[in-house]
C-alpha positions as CSV (number, residue, x, y, z in Angstrom):
1,M,109.4,87.3,121.6
2,P,106.3,87.7,124.0
3,A,103.4,89.1,122.9
4,A,103.9,92.3,125.6
5,A,107.4,93.1,124.2
6,A,105.9,93.0,120.7
7,V,103.0,95.8,122.0
8,A,105.6,97.7,123.6
9,E,107.5,97.9,120.6
10,A,104.4,98.4,117.9
11,S,103.9,101.5,120.5
12,L,106.6,102.8,119.8
13,I,107.3,102.8,116.6
14,A,103.7,104.8,116.5
15,V,104.7,107.3,118.1
16,L,107.0,108.1,114.9
17,E,103.8,109.1,113.5
18,C,103.7,112.2,116.0
19,V,107.5,112.5,115.5
20,L,107.8,112.6,111.6
21,G,104.3,114.3,110.9
22,P,105.5,118.0,111.1
23,L,108.9,117.1,109.0
24,W,106.0,115.8,106.6
25,V,104.5,118.9,106.4
26,W,107.3,121.0,106.2
27,L,108.6,118.9,103.3
28,A,104.7,118.9,101.3
29,V,103.6,122.4,102.5
30,G,106.7,124.4,103.7
31,E,105.4,124.9,106.9
32,R,108.6,124.9,109.0
33,P,108.0,123.0,112.5
34,G,109.1,125.2,115.5
35,A,112.1,124.7,117.8
36,F,110.4,123.0,120.4
37,S,108.7,120.5,117.7
38,L,112.3,119.6,116.9
39,V,114.0,119.1,120.0
40,G,111.3,116.6,121.5
41,G,111.1,115.1,118.2
42,A,114.9,114.5,118.5
43,V,114.3,113.3,122.2
44,I,111.9,110.6,121.2
45,L,113.7,109.4,117.9
46,S,116.6,109.1,120.1
47,A,114.8,107.0,123.0
48,L,113.5,104.7,120.4
49,I,117.3,104.2,118.3
50,A,118.6,103.5,121.8
51,H,115.7,101.0,122.8
52,T,116.4,99.1,119.5
53,A,119.9,98.7,120.1
54,A,119.4,97.2,123.4
55,D,117.0,95.3,122.2
56,L,119.1,94.0,119.2
57,A,122.2,94.4,121.7
58,R,120.7,91.5,124.5
59,P,121.3,87.6,123.7
60,R,118.6,85.6,122.6
61,L,117.4,82.4,124.6
62,P,116.9,79.6,122.5
63,R,113.1,78.8,121.9
64,N,112.8,76.0,124.8
65,A,114.7,77.7,127.4
66,R,112.2,80.2,127.5
67,G,109.3,77.7,128.3
68,E,107.8,78.0,124.7
């Protein structure tokens, strides 16, 4: 996997902190997230899932064919 792809995936995973933050507060403190927070989180989470699914479905080249 190229380093740029690993950095891109790491940044997408880091976005989960922003998405899951309101849910953790809801579970720990009982403060309910707003509708826009839930919708925005759902959009980000579905984009992350779609990106991961597309990456997993893409066929892999052997190491020597990648020029490594």
